[in-house]
N, C-alpha and C positions, 0 to 999 in steps of 0.2 A: 468185410473181411476180403471178399473177392477184389474189391477196389484197392485195398491195401497191399495184397500180394501182387496185383497187377503193377502198382507203383514201385514195389520192390524189384520186380523183374525188370522194368524199363529203367530204373535207377542204376541197376547193375549194368544193364546194357549200355547206358549212357557213360558210365565210368570206363567200360571196356573200349568203346569207341573213342573217348577222350585220350585214353592212354595209348591207343594205336596212333592217333593223330600226333600225340606229343612225341612218341617214339619216331615217327616219321620226321618231324621237325628237328629233333635233336640229331637224328642220324644225318640229315642234310647239313645242319650247321657243323657238325663235327667233321664231315668230309670236307666241307669248304675250308675249314680252319685247320686241317691236318698239319700243314707245315708250320703254322704258328704254334701249335701244340708240341710239335717236335722240337722246335727251337727252344721253347720254354723248358722242355725236358732236358735238352743238352746244357742249358743254363742252370739246371738244378731244381726245377719246380718239381714238386711231388704231386701224386695223383690226386690228393685231397684238394690242393690248390687249383689244379686244372678242373676238377669238378665244380669247385666253387666259382671258377671263372665262367664255365658254361652255365651254371645254374643262375648266376647274376643276370644273364641275358633273359632268362625266363621268369625270374623272381618278380620283376616289375609287373609283367603281364599277368601273373598268377595273382599277385596282390591287388591289382586293379580289378580283375574278375571277381575276387572274393569281396572287394569293397562294394562293388555294384550288386552282386548277386544276393549277399546276406539280407540287406534292407528290403530289396525287392521280393525276395522269397518269404521274408517274415510278414511283409505287408499282405502278399498274395495269400499265404497260408491263413492269416488271421481273418481276412475278408471271406475266404472259402469256408472256414469253420464257423463263421457266425451264421451261416444258412442251415445249420443243422438243429434239430430240436434238443438233442443232448449236447451241451457245449462241453468242450474240453480246451485245456490251455496248451500253448506251445512249450515244450520242454527246452530249456537253454542247451541241454547237452546236444541237441540236434544242430544248433548253430555253432558249436565248438567242434564236434566230430567232423562235420562236412569239410570245413577248411583244412582240418588235420589231415583227413583222407586225401584231399587234392594235393596238399604239400608233400605228403609221404610218397604219393604216386610220382610226383615230379622229381623228388630227390632220388628215388630208386631209379627211374628211368635215366636221368642225367648221370648218375653214379655208375651204372652199368655201361652206358656209352663212354664215359671218361676212362673207365678202367680198361675198356676194349681199345680205346684210341692210344692210351699210354703203354698198352702191352705189346703194340706193334713194333717191329724192328725199326730202329732209327734210321738205317740205311734205306729202308723202303719209304719211310716217312719223308725224308729229306732228299730223296733222289731228284735229280733235274729232269723235268719232263721234256 
């Protein structure tokens, strides 16, 4: 039980660190593409389209990470659980909830940054430096 609670704490900590890292990456990408986003807004793009544009950049990386992590995690957990006297199986809900949590985190972060980027004044966004 202690090991389980320790894994829970460190899993939550890993999610927080990953969220902070993704927030930093999205913030950097949004600041670099502020003019592009402003021009797209002038031409009629909606916030949801701009969020999709930003999310597309990270979607491939997230999909690749999920594709690598799920089989590796399943194999590691299966081998680790074989060492115990009382065997238990891996519930498939774990392998469904984890990618959904990662995708939800990514969509939330990108959505917040897209809304913030599109809510800025167009004159400030398109100003000549």
